[in-house]
N, CA, C and O of each residue as an XYZ file, in Angstrom:
264
protein
N      10.024      1.947     14.112
C       9.067      2.106     13.060
C       9.210      3.552     12.567
O       9.309      4.506     13.339
N       9.213      3.653     11.232
C       9.347      4.987     10.604
C       7.987      5.501     10.265
O       7.206      4.796      9.627
N       7.668      6.721     10.674
C       6.393      7.379     10.375
C       6.544      8.248      9.219
O       7.408      9.125      9.204
N       5.708      8.039      8.204
C       5.841      8.846      6.924
C       4.798      9.926      6.864
O       4.792     10.680      5.891
N       3.930     10.059      7.811
C       2.906     11.042      7.807
C       1.610     10.400      7.296
O       1.634      9.285      6.775
N       0.518     11.079      7.441
C      -0.804     10.579      6.975
C      -0.850     10.562      5.439
O      -0.560     11.570      4.795
N      -1.203      9.451      4.880
C      -1.469      9.328      3.464
C      -2.764      9.991      3.172
O      -3.791      9.571      3.705
N      -2.778     11.028      2.337
C      -4.042     11.727      2.066
C      -4.577     11.481      0.664
O      -5.738     11.779      0.386
N      -3.732     10.932     -0.238
C      -4.121     10.597     -1.595
C      -3.291      9.477     -2.170
O      -2.099      9.383     -1.880
N      -3.887      8.632     -2.973
C      -3.124      7.688     -3.767
C      -2.979      8.270     -5.174
O      -3.971      8.521     -5.858
N      -1.751      8.476     -5.587
C      -1.515      9.176     -6.831
C      -1.416      8.161     -8.019
O      -1.902      8.428     -9.118
N      -0.777      7.006     -7.757
C      -0.608      6.107     -8.825
C      -0.178      4.733     -8.249
O       0.547      4.671     -7.256
N      -0.641      3.636     -8.891
C      -0.208      2.339     -8.462
C       0.357      1.641     -9.709
O      -0.275      1.629    -10.765
N       1.524      1.077     -9.569
C       2.199      0.375    -10.651
C       2.878     -0.866    -10.126
O       2.906     -1.089     -8.915
N       3.424     -1.676    -11.003
C       4.176     -2.834    -10.562
C       5.559     -2.417    -10.205
O       6.176     -1.615    -10.905
N       6.088     -2.985     -9.053
C       7.445     -2.769     -8.668
C       8.335     -3.738     -9.454
O       7.883     -4.418    -10.376
N       9.551     -3.777     -9.080
C      10.459     -4.718     -9.774
C      10.311     -6.130     -9.318
O      10.147     -6.387     -8.125
N      10.366     -7.081    -10.269
C      10.278     -8.496     -9.920
C      11.469     -8.873     -9.109
O      12.600     -8.596     -9.510
N      11.254     -9.511     -7.950
C      12.393     -9.889     -7.117
C      13.276    -10.895     -7.862
O      12.779    -11.822     -8.501
N      14.581    -10.697     -7.769
C      15.509    -11.630     -8.382
C      15.676    -12.891     -7.524
O      15.913    -13.989     -8.027
N      15.547    -12.694     -6.270
C      15.711    -13.833     -5.290
C      14.987    -13.431     -3.985
O      14.595    -12.276     -3.814
N      14.826    -14.360     -3.114
C      14.232    -14.042     -1.845
C      12.960    -14.894     -1.618
O      12.542    -15.668     -2.479
N      12.385    -14.719     -0.454
C      11.231    -15.599     -0.131
C       9.903    -15.260     -0.820
O       8.976    -16.071     -0.816
N       9.815    -14.095     -1.394
C       8.540    -13.640     -1.971
C       8.718    -13.413     -3.502
O       9.245    -12.376     -3.907
N       8.289    -14.362     -4.334
C       8.565    -14.266     -5.763
C       7.624    -13.369     -6.522
O       7.915    -13.029     -7.669
N       6.450    -12.944     -5.913
C       5.432    -12.142     -6.620
C       5.947    -10.728     -6.802
O       6.720    -10.230     -5.983
N       5.521    -10.088     -7.866
C       5.910     -8.715     -8.144
C       5.120     -7.792     -7.214
O       3.891     -7.861     -7.178
N       5.822     -6.918     -6.450
C       5.168     -6.026     -5.491
C       4.466     -4.846     -6.239
O       4.686     -4.600     -7.425
N       3.637     -4.164     -5.483
C       2.992     -2.949     -5.977
C       3.818     -1.764     -5.522
O       4.296     -1.731     -4.388
N       3.984     -0.807     -6.387
C       4.676      0.427     -6.071
C       3.583      1.514     -6.069
O       2.963      1.761     -7.104
N       3.348      2.147     -4.948
C       2.231      3.077     -4.746
C       2.800      4.514     -4.477
O       3.485      4.760     -3.484
N       2.484      5.414     -5.392
C       2.869      6.815     -5.214
C       1.823      7.448     -4.340
O       0.636      7.355     -4.653
N       2.198      8.066     -3.293
C       1.216      8.615     -2.369
C       1.509     10.159     -2.053
O       2.646     10.629     -2.101
N       0.481     10.824     -1.758
C       0.620     12.195     -1.203
C       0.411     12.107      0.284
O      -0.617     11.612      0.747
N       1.349     12.570      1.014
C       1.209     12.542      2.477
C       1.081     13.922      3.026
O       1.149     14.914      2.301
N       0.893     13.975      4.326
C       0.748     15.334      4.954
C       2.119     16.059      4.907
O       2.163     17.269      5.126
N       3.228     15.353      4.629
C       4.522     15.965      4.528
C       5.105     16.045      3.140
O       6.232     16.510      2.974
N       4.368     15.605      2.135
C       4.859     15.660      0.737
C       4.486     14.393      0.020
O       3.544     13.703      0.410
N       5.229     14.078     -1.042
C       4.970     12.839     -1.782
C       5.982     11.758     -1.425
O       7.091     12.045     -0.973
N       5.578     10.511     -1.639
C       6.422      9.374     -1.300
C       6.053      8.177     -2.072
O       5.100      8.196     -2.851
N       6.801      7.112     -1.871
C       6.646      5.815     -2.475
C       6.411      4.768     -1.376
O       7.086      4.761     -0.347
N       5.446      3.897     -1.622
C       5.211      2.760     -0.717
C       5.269      1.509     -1.613
O       4.557      1.382     -2.608
N       6.163      0.596     -1.196
C       6.213     -0.699     -1.969
C       5.569     -1.755     -0.992
O       5.915     -1.859      0.185
N       4.617     -2.516     -1.581
C       3.872     -3.433     -0.782
C       3.746     -4.765     -1.526
O       3.523     -4.774     -2.737
N       3.885     -5.869     -0.828
C       3.834     -7.190     -1.473
C       2.382     -7.469     -1.859
O       1.476     -6.799     -1.362
N       2.151     -8.428     -2.719
C       0.838     -8.760     -3.131
C       0.084     -9.350     -1.961
O      -1.102     -9.054     -1.813
N       0.674    -10.138     -1.152
C       0.031    -10.686      0.053
C      -0.380     -9.570      1.022
O      -1.499     -9.592      1.535
N       0.469     -8.631      1.272
C       0.160     -7.566      2.176
C      -0.944     -6.618      1.566
O      -1.731     -6.018      2.299
N      -0.966     -6.513      0.254
C      -1.999     -5.676     -0.384
C      -3.371     -6.353     -0.133
O      -4.343     -5.671      0.192
N      -3.444     -7.670     -0.280
C      -4.668     -8.389     -0.043
C      -5.087     -8.224      1.404
O      -6.263     -7.968      1.660
N      -4.229     -8.352      2.315
C      -4.568     -8.176      3.747
C      -5.075     -6.759      4.024
O      -5.989     -6.558      4.823
N      -4.448     -5.762      3.332
C      -4.891     -4.386      3.531
C      -6.296     -4.232      3.006
O      -7.130     -3.626      3.679
N      -6.603     -4.765      1.802
C      -7.957     -4.678      1.267
C      -9.003     -5.226      2.253
O     -10.037     -4.613      2.518
N      -8.659     -6.464      2.801
C      -9.595     -7.113      3.679
C      -9.810     -6.329      4.932
O     -10.945     -6.146      5.372
N      -8.710     -5.850      5.529
C      -8.803     -5.100      6.816
C      -9.480     -3.744      6.638
O     -10.298     -3.329      7.460
N      -9.128     -3.068      5.559
C      -9.725     -1.760      5.307
C     -11.229     -1.926      5.061
O     -12.034     -1.133      5.549
N     -11.591     -2.938      4.318
C     -12.998     -3.261      4.043
C     -13.791     -3.407      5.331
O     -14.878     -2.845      5.467
N     -13.234     -4.177      6.292
C     -13.905     -4.376      7.559
C     -14.113     -3.066      8.260
O     -15.222     -2.736      8.678
N     -13.029     -2.311      8.388
C     -13.093     -1.019      9.121
C     -14.040     -0.011      8.432
O     -14.740      0.747      9.102
N     -14.049     -0.015      7.115
C     -14.921      0.930      6.423
C     -16.387      0.580      6.571
O     -17.246      1.460      6.633
N     -16.679     -0.781      6.630
C     -18.010     -1.173      6.883
C     -18.510     -0.742      8.243
O     -19.628     -0.252      8.398
N     -17.636     -0.943      9.234
C     -18.028     -0.482     10.648
C     -18.274      0.996     10.669
O     -19.147      1.468     11.398
N     -17.537      1.732      9.896
C     -17.742      3.240      9.875
C     -18.877      3.658      9.005
O     -19.231      4.836      8.968
N     -19.488      2.679      8.270
C     -20.636      2.979      7.413
C     -20.226      3.543      6.042
O     -21.060      4.095      5.324
N     -18.963      3.406      5.686
C     -18.476      3.942      4.457
C     -18.575      2.959      3.270
O     -18.331      3.349      2.129
N     -18.925      1.710      3.529
C     -19.035      0.689      2.478
C     -20.388      0.123      2.496
O     -20.700     -0.756      1.693
């Protein structure tokens, strides 16, 4: 597993390139992030983005942030 450092800011979210072939036909999200080590790009599928929203919401509620 590759560690990219702590993501400290989300700079921009846009659509990635539509897959030409493969098992996931949905357009992924391309997320520009600021990390503890610099800037980077994270590409995430629509399904994974939805999972992330659900899981982060659960954890933020437990922490009292939502």
